[in-house]
C-alpha positions as CSV (number, residue, x, y, z in Angstrom):
1,M,-3.7,10.0,61.2
2,A,-0.6,11.4,59.6
3,V,-2.8,13.2,57.0
4,T,-4.4,15.1,59.8
5,V,-1.1,16.9,60.5
6,L,-1.1,18.2,56.9
7,W,-4.7,19.1,57.2
8,G,-4.2,21.0,60.4
9,A,-1.3,23.0,58.8
10,T,-3.4,24.0,55.8
11,F,-5.7,26.2,57.8
12,L,-3.0,28.6,58.7
13,V,-1.5,28.6,55.2
14,I,-4.9,29.3,53.6
15,H,-5.7,32.1,56.1
16,T,-2.4,33.8,55.2
17,A,-3.0,33.4,51.5
18,M,-6.4,35.0,51.7
19,D,-4.7,38.4,52.2
20,H,-3.4,38.1,48.6
21,S,-6.0,36.1,46.7
22,G,-9.7,35.4,46.4
23,P,-11.0,32.1,47.8
24,W,-12.3,30.4,44.6
25,F,-9.2,31.3,42.5
26,F,-7.0,29.9,45.3
27,V,-9.0,26.7,45.5
28,G,-8.9,26.3,41.7
29,L,-5.1,26.8,41.7
30,R,-4.6,24.4,44.6
31,F,-6.6,21.5,43.1
32,L,-5.5,22.0,39.5
33,T,-1.9,21.8,40.8
34,A,-2.8,18.7,42.8
35,G,-4.4,17.3,39.6
36,L,-1.2,18.0,37.7
37,F,0.9,16.1,40.3
38,S,-1.5,13.2,40.2
39,I,-1.3,13.1,36.4
40,I,2.5,13.0,36.6
41,L,2.2,10.0,39.0
42,F,-0.5,8.1,37.2
43,H,-0.4,9.1,33.6
44,R,0.3,5.6,32.4
45,V,-3.1,4.4,33.7
46,L,-5.3,7.0,32.1
47,R,-5.8,4.9,29.0
48,G,-7.8,2.4,31.1
49,M,-10.3,5.1,32.3
50,C,-13.8,3.6,32.5
51,W,-17.2,5.2,33.2
52,R,-17.2,4.0,36.8
53,D,-13.8,5.7,37.4
54,L,-15.0,8.9,35.7
55,G,-18.3,9.0,37.5
56,A,-16.8,8.4,40.9
57,G,-14.1,11.0,40.3
58,L,-16.7,13.6,39.2
59,A,-19.0,13.0,42.2
60,I,-16.1,13.2,44.7
61,G,-14.7,16.2,42.9
62,V,-17.9,18.2,43.3
63,T,-17.9,17.6,47.0
64,I,-14.2,18.6,47.3
65,S,-14.8,21.8,45.4
66,A,-17.8,22.8,47.5
67,S,-16.3,21.9,50.9
68,Y,-12.9,23.4,50.4
69,G,-14.3,26.4,48.5
70,L,-16.7,27.3,51.4
71,Q,-14.0,26.6,54.0
72,T,-11.6,29.0,52.1
73,V,-14.3,31.6,51.9
74,G,-14.7,31.4,55.7
75,L,-10.9,31.7,56.2
76,Q,-11.0,35.2,54.8
77,T,-12.5,36.4,58.1
78,V,-12.1,33.7,60.7
79,S,-8.8,32.5,62.4
80,S,-7.2,29.2,61.4
81,S,-8.0,27.8,64.9
82,T,-11.7,28.8,64.7
83,S,-12.0,27.3,61.2
84,A,-10.3,24.0,62.3
85,F,-12.7,23.4,65.2
86,I,-15.9,24.4,63.4
87,T,-14.8,22.1,60.5
88,A,-14.6,19.2,63.0
89,M,-18.5,19.3,63.0
90,Y,-18.3,17.1,59.8
91,V,-17.4,14.0,61.9
92,P,-20.7,13.5,63.7
93,L,-22.4,14.4,60.4
94,V,-20.9,11.3,58.6
95,P,-23.1,8.7,60.3
96,L,-26.1,11.0,60.4
97,I,-26.0,11.5,56.6
98,Q,-25.5,7.7,56.2
99,W,-28.7,7.3,58.2
100,V,-30.7,9.6,56.0
101,V,-29.2,8.5,52.6
102,L,-28.2,4.9,53.2
103,R,-30.7,4.0,56.0
104,R,-27.9,3.0,58.4
105,R,-29.2,4.1,61.7
106,P,-26.5,5.6,64.0
107,G,-26.0,4.2,67.5
108,I,-26.6,6.0,70.8
109,M,-23.0,7.1,71.1
110,T,-23.1,8.7,67.7
111,M,-26.2,10.7,68.6
112,G,-24.6,11.7,71.9
113,G,-21.4,12.8,70.1
114,A,-23.5,14.9,67.7
115,G,-25.2,16.5,70.7
116,L,-21.8,17.3,72.3
117,A,-20.5,18.8,69.1
118,F,-23.6,21.0,68.8
119,V,-23.2,22.3,72.3
120,G,-19.6,22.9,71.6
121,L,-20.6,25.0,68.5
122,I,-22.9,27.1,70.7
123,L,-20.2,27.7,73.3
124,F,-17.7,28.5,70.5
125,A,-20.1,31.1,69.1
126,D,-20.5,32.6,72.7
127,L,-24.3,32.5,72.5
128,G,-24.6,33.9,76.0
129,S,-22.9,37.3,75.3
130,V,-24.5,39.3,72.6
131,G,-26.8,37.0,70.7
132,F,-25.6,34.4,68.2
133,R,-22.2,35.6,67.0
134,L,-21.7,33.3,64.1
135,G,-20.7,35.7,61.3
136,E,-20.5,35.0,57.5
137,G,-17.2,33.4,57.8
138,E,-18.3,31.0,60.5
139,V,-21.5,30.2,58.6
140,A,-19.6,29.4,55.4
141,T,-17.2,27.2,57.4
142,L,-20.1,25.4,59.0
143,L,-21.8,24.8,55.6
144,S,-18.5,23.4,54.3
145,T,-18.9,20.4,56.7
146,L,-21.9,19.0,54.7
147,P,-20.0,18.4,51.4
148,L,-16.9,17.3,53.4
149,A,-19.0,14.6,55.1
150,A,-20.5,13.6,51.8
151,E,-16.9,13.4,50.3
152,I,-15.9,10.8,53.0
153,I,-19.0,8.8,52.5
154,L,-18.5,8.7,48.7
155,I,-14.8,7.8,49.0
156,G,-15.9,4.9,51.3
157,F,-18.7,3.9,48.9
158,F,-16.4,3.7,45.8
159,A,-13.3,2.4,47.6
160,G,-12.2,-0.9,46.1
161,R,-14.6,-0.6,43.2
162,V,-12.5,1.9,41.1
163,H,-8.9,2.5,40.2
164,L,-7.1,4.6,42.8
165,G,-4.9,6.6,40.4
166,R,-7.6,7.4,37.8
167,V,-10.2,8.5,40.4
168,T,-7.7,10.7,42.2
169,I,-6.9,12.5,38.9
170,V,-10.5,13.1,38.0
171,Q,-11.6,14.3,41.4
172,L,-8.7,16.7,41.8
173,V,-9.1,18.2,38.3
174,T,-12.8,18.4,38.7
175,A,-12.5,20.2,42.0
176,G,-10.1,22.8,40.5
177,L,-12.1,23.5,37.4
178,L,-15.4,23.9,39.4
179,A,-13.7,26.3,41.7
180,L,-12.5,28.5,38.8
181,A,-15.9,28.3,37.2
182,A,-17.4,29.7,40.5
183,M,-15.3,32.8,40.3
184,P,-17.6,34.9,38.1
185,V,-20.6,33.7,40.0
186,A,-19.0,34.9,43.2
187,G,-17.9,38.2,41.6
188,E,-14.3,37.3,42.0
189,S,-11.5,38.3,39.6
190,V,-8.0,37.0,39.1
191,P,-5.8,38.5,41.8
192,E,-2.6,40.5,41.2
193,F,0.5,38.3,41.1
194,S,1.9,37.5,44.5
195,W,4.5,34.9,45.5
196,V,2.4,34.2,48.6
197,W,-0.6,32.8,46.8
198,L,1.6,31.1,44.2
199,L,3.8,29.3,46.6
200,A,0.9,28.5,49.0
201,G,-1.2,27.2,46.1
202,V,1.5,25.0,44.7
203,G,2.5,23.7,48.1
204,L,-1.0,22.9,49.1
205,G,-1.6,21.4,45.7
206,A,1.2,18.8,46.5
207,A,-0.3,18.3,49.9
208,S,-3.8,17.8,48.5
209,C,-2.5,15.2,46.1
210,I,-1.0,13.3,49.0
211,I,-4.1,13.7,51.2
212,Q,-6.5,12.5,48.6
213,L,-4.4,9.6,47.7
214,A,-4.1,8.6,51.3
215,M,-7.8,8.9,51.9
216,N,-8.7,6.9,48.7
217,W,-6.2,4.2,49.7
218,A,-6.9,3.9,53.4
219,Q,-10.7,3.9,53.1
220,R,-10.5,0.7,51.1
221,T,-10.1,-1.1,54.4
222,V,-11.6,1.4,56.8
223,S,-15.3,2.3,56.8
224,P,-16.4,6.0,56.6
225,T,-17.5,6.0,60.2
226,R,-14.4,4.4,61.5
227,A,-12.2,6.6,59.3
228,T,-13.5,9.7,61.1
229,I,-11.8,8.7,64.4
230,S,-8.5,9.0,62.6
231,Y,-9.5,12.4,61.1
232,A,-10.4,13.7,64.6
233,G,-6.8,14.9,64.9
234,E,-7.4,17.6,62.3
235,P,-8.9,20.3,64.6
236,V,-6.3,19.6,67.3
237,W,-3.4,20.1,64.9
238,G,-5.2,23.2,63.4
239,G,-5.5,24.6,66.9
240,V,-1.8,23.8,67.6
241,F,-0.5,25.5,64.4
242,G,-2.9,28.5,65.0
243,R,-1.7,28.9,68.6
244,L,2.0,28.9,67.4
245,A,1.0,31.6,64.9
246,G,-0.5,33.7,67.7
247,D,-4.2,32.8,67.7
248,R,-5.8,33.5,71.1
249,L,-9.1,31.9,71.8
250,P,-11.2,33.2,74.8
251,P,-12.0,30.6,77.6
252,I,-15.6,30.1,76.4
253,A,-14.3,29.2,72.9
254,V,-11.7,26.8,74.3
255,L,-14.4,25.1,76.3
256,G,-16.5,24.9,73.1
257,A,-13.6,23.4,71.2
258,A,-13.2,20.8,73.9
259,F,-16.9,19.9,73.5
260,I,-16.5,19.6,69.7
261,V,-13.5,17.3,70.0
262,A,-15.2,15.3,72.7
263,G,-18.2,14.9,70.4
264,V,-16.0,13.7,67.7
265,L,-14.5,11.0,69.9
266,V,-17.7,10.0,71.6
267,S,-19.5,9.6,68.3
268,E,-17.0,6.9,67.4
269,L,-17.2,4.9,70.6
270,K,-19.0,1.6,70.6
271,P,-20.6,0.5,73.9
272,R,-19.4,-2.9,75.0
273,P,-22.2,-5.5,75.0
274,A,-23.1,-6.8,78.4
275,K,-21.6,-10.2,79.2
276,R,-24.0,-12.9,80.1
277,E,-23.3,-14.7,83.3
278,S,-22.3,-18.3,82.9
279,A,-24.5,-21.0,84.2
280,T,-21.9,-21.8,86.9
281,E,-21.8,-18.2,88.1
282,A,-25.6,-18.1,88.1
283,M,-25.7,-21.2,90.4
284,D,-23.1,-19.9,92.9
285,P,-24.6,-18.8,96.2
286,V,-24.3,-15.2,97.1
């Protein structure tokens, strides 16, 4: 839950940095910096690297690069609050993807939560005004929720089977290198030097190291589905920091945000099984 405060603050920092840097360069800088911090912390364990650690780190690193890359692309044109609430769509996706991939059927509350989140997205886009108003930034942010959900599932799958430090190093370095490799594909060049993107990239690099370490550690004892209830604070904190920075959402968007958060919470509720009446209660006269 503490990690969600850091997550929520990153939306505003990235949105500001996008005035001075391209998205893929910034993601590359951020995660290579995070990888450097993790190497400093865990350099003594690198000699014990095995194929399982390497494979897990590479797989998780691919999802990190895709999710944060697309999210950062979106933050070029959407506000930090908007990005935070759309990103919350990944929470109902976690059990749905587990259903498709791992054949773990979600419960009725999960399906209901996904429905609420979808309604919230429609309201957030203000469908009733002038057609569907999701622009390129919103679409990129929405697409980022797929690899983000996959990241959480993979972390849960490998948790307890791999070394925490080694996997953290591999996944962060992989995410950074892939983001830099995407620059020529996206037609992006190295930006002119600015203290804004440098300080933001280094600062978020340190935060990303802490975040990934916390996720890898915590999900050793918390399932992917249950972990998402803790992560539900992310859009709330993103909205708080965005509001402090001057973001103003129209009433219909606020209502949509409320539906998204409600969908996140409802998807994690477990209906209480009905209690059977005892034999004594059944024999008591009415």
